[in-house]
N, C-alpha and C positions, 0 to 999 in steps of 0.2 A: 434534718440531716442533709448535708450537701452531697452532690454527686461528683464534685470536683476533687480529684486525687492530686494533692499538692506535691510538687517536687521537694525532696528533703523534708517532708512533713509527716508526722505520725498520723496515720490515716484516720483513726478514731478521733483524736483531738482536733485535727484540722477540719474534719467534716461536721463537728459538733460545736466548735468554738472559734470560728474564723473571725479575724478582724477584716472587715470589708471596707476597702478604701474607695472613696468616691471622686475626689479631685485633688489637685495639687497646685501650688503657686510658690515659685522661688524655692526656698529650702523647706517648705512646709507641705505636709499632706493632711487630708481631712477624711475621716471615716464617714459612714452613712448617717451616723448620729450627729455629725457636725463637730466632732472632737478634733482639735488641731494637734498635730505632732511635728516636732522638729525632726526632719529626715536625717538622722545621723549616719546613714549608710548609703545615701544616694541610690535608694531602692536596693539594688544588689551590685554595688560598686560602679554604677553606670550613669546615673543622672547628673553627669558632670556640669551641664549647663543649667541645671535646675528644672523645675516643673513649670508647665504652662506657657512655654514660649510659642506665641502664635505664629512667629515667622516659620518655624518648622512645620507646624500644623498646616499652614497655608501652602507651603511647598509640597507637602504630602497630598493635599487635596487637589492642587493644580495638576500634579503629575498623574494622580489616579484618574482624573477626568480625561487626560490626554492619552496615556497608555499605562494602565495600572501595573501590568506585569507581562513579561514575555521571556521565553527561554533565551539564554545566552550560550547554549551548547553550540559546538562547531564554530562557525564564523558569524553567528547572529549577535547583535549588540544593540545598545541603546545609548542615547546621549548622556543621561545622568551617570551611568556606570563608566563611560569613557572619561567624563570630566572628573569624577571622583578619583579614578585610577591615576590620572595625570597629576591631580592635586597631591595625592599621597606619595606618589613616586618622587615628586620634586622635593618632598620634605623628609623622606626616609633616609636614615643614616647609613646608606650603602649606595654603591654605584649602579646605575642603570636598573633600578628596581622595577620588576614586574609585579603587578598586584593581582592576586588570585582571590576573587570574592566567594564567600560562603555565607552561611546563614547565622553563625554565631561563633562563640569561642571554642566550643567542643569540637566542631567540625573544622575549625581553623587548625587546631592541634592535630586532628586526624589527617588533614591535608599536608601539613608541614612534615610530620613524621613519615608518612608514605612517600612524599616527594624526596626526602633525604635518602631513603633507601633506594628509590628508583634512580636518583642522581648517580649514586655509586654503581648501580646496575648498568646504566648507560655508559659509564666510564670503563666498563669491563671488570668490575669488582662486585659481583653479586653476593659474595660472602660477607660484605659489609652491611650487616643488618642490626647490630646491637644499638640500642638507644639507652643512654645513661641519663638518669634524672636524679633528683635530690629528695631525701627524706623531708617530709612536711610539704613538699611541692604539690600544688593542685593544678591539674591540666584538663579539667572537664570530666565528663562521664561517658564519653563515647568509647569505642573499643580501645584505640591507642591511648587515649587520655586516661582511662581507668587503669590500663596496664602500666603506664609510666608514672602514674600518680604516686605520691609518697605518703598518703594518708591511708593507713591500713584498713580502717573501717570501710572505706569506699571501694576496697578491692575484694572484700570477703563475700563469699556465698554465690559467686557467679561461675564457678567451675574454672576451666582452663582459660587464661587470658592470652593476649598477644605474646608470643615468646620473644626471647632475646631482649628483655628489658631489665635494667639493673639500677639500683639506687645507692647513693652515697650520702654521707652527712651533708646537710645544707650549708654549713659554714666552713668546710674544709676543702679548699680548692686542690690541695695536694692529693686528697682522696680521689678526685676525679682522674688525675693522671695515673695514680696507682691502679685504678680500675681499668683504665685503657690498657695499661701494660699487662695487667693480669689476664684480660680477655684476649690481648693481642690487637694492636692497632688495626691490623688488616681485617678484623672482624667488626669494627665499630663504625657505625654510620654517623651518629650525631650525639651531642649533649644538648639537653633542653633545660632551661632555667628561667625563673621569673626574676625580673629586676628587684622587686621586693616580694617575698613570699606573702601571698594574700590570705586565701581561705585556710591555709595551713597554720595560721597564727600570727601573721604580720611580723615577719623577720627581715629587717633590712640586711643587706650583704655586708660582710666585713670590708674594711678599707682595702682597696686594691684587688678585690675578689674578681671582678669582671675583666680587668686588664690581664690578670694572670690566666683566667679561664680562656680568653681569646688566644693568648700565646700558646697554651697547652693544646688547644684544638688545632691551631696552625701547625704546630710541631708534629702532630700525629696525623694530619690529613683528615681530621674529623670536622664535620659541620657543626656550627653553633646556632641552635635555635633559641631565640629569646621569646618567651611567652609573655607578651605585654597586654594580654586581654584585660587585666585589671589595671595595670600601670600606665597604659597609654592615654593619649588625648588629654593631657594636662594633669593627670592624677599625681605624677611626680614632677610636673612642671615642664614637660616637653611632649612632642608628638608621640614618640614611641617608647618613652620610659627608660631608654638606655643612653641617651645623649649625654647625660651628666657623667657617665662613666667613660666617655670618649672611646668607645669601641664601635666597630662595624660588624654586626652579626651577618650570618649567611641567610637566615630566614627569621622573620618576626611575625608572630601571630598577633592579631588584634581583633577586637569586637567592642562590646559594651559602650565605651565613651565615644566611639566613632559616630554614633547617632544619638548619644546620651539616652539611649533606650526608647526613643520615640517610635522606632521600628527596629526589628531584629536585623542585624547585619554584622558580618565578620569578614576576615580575610587573612591572607598571608602576603607579606612583602618579601619578595624573592630577589636576592642579589643577582646581578646580571650574569656572573660566572656560573651560578647554580642553574639559571634558566637556559644558559647557552646550549647544552646538549639537546634541548627540546625546540630550539629556535631556528635550526637549519631547514632548508627547503625539504630535505629528505628525512627530517627527524621523526621519531615515533610520537604518537599522541600520548599524553599523560592521561590515562583512562581513569579519571576521577572527577567528581563534581556533584554538587547538590542541585536539586531541582530549582531552587530559588537563588542560586548564585548570580550576583549582578542584577538582582531584581530592580527595575527602574524606579519604583516608588521608594523603596528602601534606600537606594543610592541617592535619590533626591533629598531625602531626609538627612543622610550623612553629609552630603555636600553643603547643605545649608547650615547644619550644626557646626561643621568644621570652619566654615567662613565666619560664623559668629564667635567661635572660640578664639580664632586668630584676630578678628577685627575688633573685638571688645577687650582684648588683653586678658581673657579668662585663662588661656592656656598656661600662663606662667604662675597662676595663683596656687597651684599645687605645691610648688617649692616656696613661694613667698609666705604661705600660711602654715607650712609644716611645723615651724617652731611654736606657733600659737596653739595648735592642737595638742602637741606634746605637753606644753606648759599647763594647759587647762586640765589635762588628765593626770599629770604627774603627782598631784597631791593625794591620789588614790593609794599611793604606797604607804601612807600613814595608817591605813586600815590593816589589821592583822590578817584579814582574809585575802588580801591581795599580795601576790608574790612578785609581780613585775608589771611595769608599764613600758610598752615598746612603741617606737615610732621615730619621727625625725627625718625620714626620707620620704617626702611626698605627703599629701594630705590623707594619710591613713595611719591608724594607731590601734593598739590593743591594750586592754586591761586584763591581766591574767589572774584568775582565782587560784589560790594556793592549792597544791596537790593534796594536802591533808583535808581541806574542806571538800574537795571533789571526791576523795576516797570515801569519806564518811557520808556524803550526800550526793549521789550521782546526778540528782536533778537540781543541784544548787545553782548552777549557772543559768538554767532555764528560768528558775524563779527570780533570779536577779534581773534577767531581761524583762520579765513581766513587771517587776517593780519599776524599772526604768521607764517602760512604756506607759505604765499607769501615771507616771509623773510627767509624761508629755514628750518622750524622746524614743525614737526607733533606733535600735542597735542590731548588730549582726551577732548571733550566738555562734561561737566557735567551741570546739571541745574543751578548751582550756579557759575560756573567758569570753569577753565581748570585744568585737571589732568596731571601728569607727572609720567612716570614709564619706563625709558629708559632701554635698554638691560644692563645686569649686566657686560658686557665686556667694558662698557664705561670708558673712562679715565677722570681724574679730569679736564683736559683742555677742554674736550668736554662737561662736565657738566657746566663749566663756559660759554661755548658757548651757552648752553641752556639759562642760565641766561641773557647773553648779548642780545640774540635775543628777549627774553620776554620783557626786559626793553625797548629796542628800539621800539618794537611793541606797548607796552602800551603807550609810548609817542606819537607815530603816531596815534593810535586809539583814544586817548583822545581828539584829535582835532575834532573828528566827533560826540562827545556826549556832553550832558550838564552835567557838574560836578561842 
């Protein structure tokens, strides 16, 4: 029995039946028994550049020998954090972006939502505290992220959450404006939305959704937070996941692909006008920040990763290959146990198991994932089905391999269920 309590893992099962990975190379990972798996999820949506890049490992080692870590509180800094902040600011789809570094996606959301409230406070509107999010949206499991999240199971059993958080349907932009009007715009601080809903089921936005959302937020003086923790750094073909929608958010959360998971790092890109109340000589301090924000070794990993994504043309592959992934998985709809295949916006997709199958067998999706894994492919189990988000360095032939394994696994798995 293991003593490792796994996140989002059933404690008994994970401690008695763990799959222990040993190493990775490109789009493949290998367990301790030497079994090879095609990594269909880029670990947890983040190994964008693939596994085993020695350039990043070398950058980490070099920085760790020089200055492994040091606080960036107050006016302390380090060169990797400064250089990465400048790199990201130049590429952010907003004017005069300031970069606030944190440790991962959850605290990036925590930072952005707190900053949205504090921004209005500094403008003399402390009553603007409401945060509107979307059903099925996932924004991490920190205090604010749990509270604004749109997956009910992730909100249950914790008692009172952060107040003044509200949810609307994920695909109805008019519902956002209706909620702002219902609450009173003078009460609303921000709207938060993912470019493509990820952990909540892989739901691309309706056409024109984000352009309309930007207009609605502007009309009511509400900040727009785009949560690009999953969608950034090439996952949908651009740095921050929203460029294809031609909008400029007020705040963007990021993590995961910024280092491709080689070390933990996240942050918030903050538009200049949002940072302005904190940038005067007599401005107050934004009293918030994690211990390891701007960590020099993590920043060195991020900077090297980002230069490789750009220099090797990997960044664009999320959009270039999005059709290949959807085409490889679409034949799953011929199975009566599959209700829908979603994707087509970035290199991420989902195969949804029919509600009838899930009602009759609540463990059916988990058993499908085990079947797929036994056949050599790692997938991400969602409540409704399986999600796919392979490394961006995947080749079309390997994407087809994903499709072939899924089809074979569905055929095998359907013999064990009532359809």
